C-alpha positions as CSV (number, residue, x, y, z in Angstrom):
1,M,-75.3,23.9,14.7
2,P,-76.4,26.8,16.4
3,A,-76.7,30.2,14.6
4,I,-73.6,32.0,15.8
5,K,-72.0,35.1,14.4
6,K,-68.5,33.6,14.2
7,R,-66.4,36.7,13.5
8,A,-68.2,38.8,16.1
9,T,-68.0,36.0,18.6
10,N,-64.4,35.4,18.0
11,A,-63.4,39.1,18.5
12,W,-65.6,39.0,21.8
13,I,-63.9,36.0,23.2
14,K,-60.6,37.5,22.2
15,A,-61.4,40.6,24.0
16,V,-62.4,38.6,27.2
17,A,-59.3,36.7,27.1
18,A,-57.2,39.9,26.9
19,T,-58.8,41.0,29.9
20,Y,-57.0,38.1,31.7
21,K,-53.8,38.7,29.8
22,R,-54.3,35.7,27.7
23,K,-54.5,35.2,23.8
24,V,-56.6,32.8,22.1
25,G,-55.0,29.8,20.4
26,E,-57.0,27.1,19.0
27,I,-60.3,26.1,20.4
28,G,-62.8,23.5,19.3
29,Y,-66.4,23.4,20.1
30,M,-68.4,20.5,19.9
31,F,-72.3,21.0,20.1
32,V,-74.1,17.9,21.5
33,N,-77.3,16.6,22.9
34,D,-77.7,15.7,26.8
35,E,-77.0,12.0,26.1
36,K,-73.6,12.6,24.4
37,I,-72.6,15.2,27.2
38,L,-73.5,12.6,29.7
39,E,-71.2,10.0,27.9
40,V,-68.5,12.6,27.7
41,N,-68.8,13.6,31.4
42,N,-68.7,10.0,32.5
43,E,-66.1,8.7,30.3
44,Y,-63.5,11.7,30.8
45,L,-64.3,12.9,34.2
46,G,-66.0,10.1,35.9
47,H,-69.3,12.1,36.5
48,N,-72.5,10.5,35.9
49,Y,-74.7,13.6,35.6
50,Y,-75.8,16.1,32.9
51,T,-74.3,19.5,32.4
52,D,-74.4,22.2,30.2
53,V,-70.6,22.6,29.6
54,I,-67.3,20.6,29.8
55,T,-64.0,22.4,29.0
56,F,-60.7,20.4,28.3
57,D,-57.8,22.7,28.8
58,Y,-54.8,22.5,26.6
59,D,-53.4,25.9,27.4
60,E,-49.7,26.9,26.9
61,G,-48.4,29.7,28.8
62,D,-50.6,32.9,28.2
63,I,-52.2,31.0,25.3
64,I,-55.7,29.4,25.7
65,S,-56.5,26.3,24.0
66,G,-58.9,23.7,24.5
67,D,-62.1,21.9,23.4
68,I,-65.4,23.1,24.8
69,V,-68.3,20.5,24.6
70,I,-71.8,22.1,25.0
71,S,-75.1,20.3,25.4
72,L,-77.6,22.4,23.3
73,D,-80.3,20.4,25.1
74,T,-79.3,21.7,28.5
75,V,-78.8,25.1,27.2
76,R,-82.3,25.3,25.9
77,S,-83.7,23.9,29.3
78,N,-81.6,26.3,31.3
79,A,-82.8,29.3,29.0
80,E,-86.4,28.3,29.9
81,L,-85.6,27.9,33.5
82,F,-83.8,31.2,34.0
83,G,-86.1,33.2,31.8
84,K,-83.4,33.9,29.3
85,S,-83.3,33.5,25.5
86,Y,-81.6,30.6,23.8
87,D,-78.9,33.0,22.3
88,D,-78.1,34.6,25.6
89,E,-77.9,31.3,27.4
90,L,-75.7,29.8,24.5
91,H,-73.2,32.7,24.7
92,R,-73.1,32.4,28.6
93,V,-72.2,28.8,28.3
94,I,-69.5,29.6,25.5
95,I,-68.0,32.3,27.7
96,H,-68.1,30.1,30.8
97,G,-65.8,27.6,28.9
98,I,-63.6,30.5,27.8
99,L,-63.3,31.7,31.4
100,H,-62.4,28.2,32.6
101,L,-59.5,28.3,30.0
102,C,-58.5,31.7,31.4
103,G,-58.1,30.2,34.9
104,I,-61.5,30.7,36.6
105,N,-62.9,27.8,38.5
106,D,-66.2,27.5,39.9
107,K,-66.2,24.2,42.0
108,G,-64.4,25.5,45.2
109,P,-65.8,27.5,48.1
110,G,-66.6,31.1,46.8
111,E,-65.5,30.1,43.2
112,R,-69.1,30.0,41.9
113,E,-69.8,33.6,42.7
114,L,-66.3,34.7,41.0
115,M,-67.3,32.9,37.8
116,E,-70.8,34.3,37.8
117,A,-69.2,37.8,38.3
118,A,-66.7,37.1,35.5
119,E,-69.5,35.9,33.1
120,N,-71.5,39.0,33.7
121,R,-68.5,41.3,33.0
122,A,-67.8,39.2,29.8
123,L,-71.5,39.2,28.9
124,A,-71.6,43.1,29.1
125,L,-68.7,43.2,26.5
126,R,-70.6,41.1,24.2
127,E,-72.8,43.9,22.5
128,Q,-69.8,46.0,21.9
129,Y,-68.8,43.2,19.4
130,G,-72.0,42.4,18.0
131,A,-71.8,38.7,19.1
């Protein structure tokens, strides 16, 4: 398990969700290695590639709920690749999953840029909550 300040991170996630007029319901986190996320990606999405995060959305109305699967191996690799700390990259991936639950996509034309902007706004809030 990664070292996460649970209360501060939960407060931060609630604040980010509120900016999208959403409330936080039940969110499950599964921290796995690359092999497990490849297995999940293949089995549930039919994708045969590694990724840092997979989000399963169980939202109901304005309440976000879901499961977020995070590959700690890929988080570590991406942190090195992008010159970020492991902690910063882990929080970026966590909030990426939350933003998916808030309705932001990143696969269509122009959506990746919208997701990156949303991530940056959310990460700017992180310090206020000590997450």
